[in-house]
C-alpha positions as CSV (number, residue, x, y, z in Angstrom):
1,M,0.2,-22.4,20.8
2,P,-3.2,-23.1,22.2
3,R,-4.1,-26.6,23.2
4,G,-5.9,-28.5,20.4
5,S,-4.3,-26.7,17.5
6,S,-3.6,-28.7,14.4
7,D,-0.2,-30.1,13.4
8,K,-0.3,-27.7,10.4
9,R,-0.5,-24.7,12.8
10,E,2.2,-26.1,15.0
11,R,4.5,-26.4,12.0
12,Q,3.6,-22.9,10.8
13,Y,4.4,-21.5,14.3
14,E,7.8,-23.2,14.3
15,K,8.7,-22.1,10.8
16,I,7.7,-18.4,11.5
17,K,9.6,-18.4,14.8
18,E,12.7,-19.8,13.2
19,S,12.5,-17.4,10.3
20,Q,12.2,-14.4,12.7
21,Q,15.2,-15.6,14.7
22,E,17.3,-15.9,11.5
23,R,16.4,-12.3,10.8
24,G,17.8,-11.3,14.1
25,A,14.7,-11.1,16.3
26,S,15.1,-12.1,20.0
27,T,13.5,-15.4,21.0
28,A,10.7,-13.7,22.9
29,R,9.9,-11.4,19.9
30,A,10.1,-14.3,17.5
31,K,7.6,-16.3,19.6
32,E,5.3,-13.3,19.8
33,I,5.3,-12.7,16.1
34,A,4.7,-16.4,15.3
35,A,1.9,-16.7,17.8
36,R,0.1,-13.6,16.5
37,T,0.5,-14.7,12.9
38,V,-0.8,-18.2,13.6
39,N,-3.7,-17.0,15.7
40,K,-4.7,-14.6,12.9
41,E,-4.6,-17.4,10.4
42,R,-6.6,-19.7,12.7
43,A,-9.2,-16.9,13.1
44,R,-9.4,-16.5,9.3
45,A,-9.9,-20.2,8.8
46,G,-12.6,-20.4,11.5
47,E,-10.5,-22.5,13.9
48,S,-10.7,-20.2,16.9
49,R,-13.6,-19.6,19.3
50,T,-13.4,-15.8,19.0
51,A,-11.9,-13.5,16.4
52,S,-11.7,-9.8,15.9
53,R,-13.1,-8.1,12.8
54,T,-9.7,-7.2,11.6
55,S,-8.5,-10.8,11.9
56,T,-11.3,-12.1,9.7
57,Q,-11.7,-9.3,7.2
58,D,-8.3,-7.7,6.8
59,I,-5.6,-8.6,4.3
60,S,-3.8,-11.8,5.2
61,S,-0.6,-11.4,7.2
62,G,1.4,-13.2,4.5
63,R,0.3,-10.8,1.8
64,R,0.5,-7.7,4.0
65,G,4.2,-8.0,4.8
66,G,4.8,-4.7,6.6
67,K,2.7,-2.5,4.4
68,R,1.4,-0.7,7.4
69,S,4.7,-0.3,9.3
70,H,4.7,3.5,9.2
71,S,7.9,3.2,11.1
72,G,11.4,4.4,10.3
73,A,12.5,7.4,8.5
74,A,10.7,6.5,5.3
75,G,7.2,6.6,6.9
76,P,4.2,5.4,4.9
77,T,4.7,3.9,1.5
78,R,3.8,5.7,-1.7
79,D,0.8,3.4,-2.2
80,Q,-0.5,4.2,1.3
81,L,-0.1,7.9,0.6
82,Y,-1.9,7.5,-2.7
83,A,-4.8,5.7,-1.0
84,E,-5.1,8.5,1.5
85,A,-5.0,11.1,-1.3
86,Q,-7.7,9.2,-3.1
87,R,-9.9,9.2,0.0
88,K,-9.4,12.9,0.4
89,G,-10.1,13.5,-3.3
90,V,-6.7,15.1,-4.2
91,E,-6.6,16.1,-7.8
92,G,-3.6,14.9,-10.0
93,R,-2.5,12.3,-7.5
94,S,-1.7,9.7,-10.1
95,S,1.2,11.7,-11.5
96,M,2.6,12.6,-8.0
97,N,5.7,11.1,-6.4
98,K,5.9,10.1,-2.8
99,A,7.0,13.5,-1.5
100,Q,4.3,15.3,-3.4
101,L,1.6,12.9,-2.1
102,A,2.9,13.4,1.4
103,K,2.6,17.2,1.1
104,A,-0.8,16.9,-0.6
105,V,-2.3,14.8,2.3
106,G,-0.7,17.0,4.9
107,R,2.1,14.8,6.3
């Protein structure tokens, strides 16, 4: 945690770190996730000197919860594929399932 951070952010960091360790993450990975999450929240609240555009304008990390993981065998979620199909103007996308959406957007 950066010097001068609030008690609230210190508690938030510790809670996230402990939660990640309980889920099986290594200590180093848990610290990294906690630091990134807290730094993003600090940026969103205007508590940091610099902040990237995604830190201030993106969906909050608490609500996002892996929506952009794109990893694993399952790949992107149906909602992500639907949004991509919407951007591409795919007709009949509302009645498509995940596999059909993936085929329609070319995945």
